[in-house]
C-alpha positions in Angstrom: 50.2 107.8 -66.8 51.5 104.3 -66.2 51.8 102.3 -62.7 55.0 100.2 -61.6 53.1 97.6 -60.0 56.0 94.8 -60.4 56.6 94.8 -56.4 53.5 93.5 -55.7 54.5 90.2 -57.9 58.1 90.0 -57.0 59.9 88.0 -54.3 59.9 89.9 -51.9 56.7 90.7 -51.7 55.8 87.3 -51.8 57.7 86.5 -48.8 56.2 89.4 -46.5 52.9 88.0 -47.5 53.5 84.8 -46.5 55.3 86.1 -42.9 52.0 87.8 -42.6 49.8 85.1 -42.9 52.0 82.8 -40.6 51.7 85.5 -38.3 47.7 86.2 -38.5 47.5 81.8 -38.1 49.5 82.1 -34.8 47.6 85.0 -33.2 44.6 82.7 -34.5 45.8 80.2 -32.7 46.5 81.7 -29.4 42.9 83.4 -29.0 41.5 80.0 -29.7 43.2 79.0 -26.7 43.0 81.6 -24.8 39.4 81.4 -25.3 38.8 78.1 -25.0 40.5 77.8 -21.3 38.6 80.7 -20.3 35.1 79.0 -21.4 36.4 75.9 -19.8 38.0 77.1 -16.7 34.6 79.3 -15.7 32.1 76.0 -16.6 34.3 74.8 -14.2 33.9 77.1 -11.4 30.8 77.2 -12.1 29.9 74.1 -11.6 32.0 73.8 -8.4 29.9 77.0 -7.2 33.3 79.1 -6.7 32.3 81.6 -9.5 31.4 85.3 -9.0 31.8 88.7 -10.2 35.1 89.4 -9.3 36.9 86.2 -10.4 34.7 85.9 -13.7 36.1 89.3 -14.5 40.3 87.8 -13.4 39.5 85.1 -15.9 38.0 87.0 -18.8 40.6 89.3 -18.6 43.4 87.5 -19.2 44.9 86.8 -22.3 47.5 84.2 -21.1 47.2 80.5 -22.7 49.1 78.7 -20.0 48.0 80.7 -17.0 44.5 79.7 -17.8 45.8 76.6 -17.8 47.6 76.6 -14.4 44.5 78.3 -12.9 42.2 75.3 -14.5 44.6 72.7 -13.2 44.1 74.3 -9.7 40.4 74.9 -9.9 39.5 71.1 -10.1 40.9 70.3 -6.4 41.1 74.1 -4.6 38.5 74.2 -1.7 38.4 78.1 -1.9 38.6 80.4 -5.1 41.4 82.0 -3.6 43.9 78.9 -3.9 43.3 78.9 -7.4 44.7 82.3 -7.5 47.7 81.6 -4.6 50.9 82.5 -5.9 50.4 85.2 -8.5 49.6 85.4 -11.8 52.4 82.9 -12.7 51.8 79.1 -14.2 52.7 76.5 -12.4 54.5 74.5 -14.5 
């Protein structure tokens, strides 16, 4: 019995594969930004002596690259770790 495989070579299937590849690349870029943001923020907090276990957990649990960037910017000048997280988890544009 022969199996019809023409769908897998069709224009529709090619479009679906291309969309899947594009989504995968986009997700990979976001994941890379998140990982880089976490590493940078943890390094800065460690260098400034502001890192403890609770803050490490909060930073490593964050999956929002914009929020990590906002925290990093605040961490540059914050006098205490609490000042970094003032205002909740909203990025500060």
